[in-house]
N, C-alpha and C positions, 0 to 999 in steps of 0.2 A: 504494500499500499504506500509505496514511495510517491509522494506527491510531485506533480509537474504543474506549477501554478497552485491552482486551488484543488484540482482532482488528481486522484491517484493514477498512475500508468494504466492500469486495468481499465479505468472508465475511460480514457483516451482511445485505448486499442478497440473497445466496444463502440465507442462513438465513431470510429473510423469504418468499421463493418456496418454498422447500422445506416451509414450513408449510401452504401450498395445494396440496401434491401434487406439485410439480416435482421431478424425482429427476435429471435430466441438465441440464447447462449447457454451452453451447457459448461460449467465451471467445475472441473474435478479437483477438489480441495482436500487438502490434508492437515497439517500443522498450522495452526492459527486461522483456520476456517471461520471461527466465530468472528474475527475481526472483518473479514471480507462480507460475511451474512449482514452483520450489524451495520456495516457501511450502506449496502443496497437496500435493506429492510427499513433504514431510518433516512434514506436519501430525500432530501427536500431541496428543489431546485432554488428557493429563496434564500438557503444558508450561504450559498456561494455565488449568487448573482445580484446584480444591481436591481433594485425594485423601487417602485413609488406606492407608498402607503397612504390612503387618503380616507375620508370620513370616519375619523377615529378608529382606523384599523379594520373597516367593512369592506374596503376595496384594496386589493393588492394588485399591481401590474408589474410582472416581470420583465426587465428590459433585455433586449437582446435575443439572440436565436437560442432555441433550445433543441437539442439533438432530437431527431425524430423517434429513434429507437429507444431512447434512454428517458425521455420525458415521462412525467406521471401526471 
């Protein structure tokens, strides 16, 4: 889970393949699998993206492009 920018290398690799239409990924995990699972199960695009929050938190607009295969 070595970061490049704000995202881990694995996220960047998955983003690259998602641009070519891959929607499903199989990750064979062993040691420290819980770290990878925790990252993707608790993934929130707003935590690493610029956003605009208005109406006292009722409206949240994420700025920038979200990867098609990884956005939730």
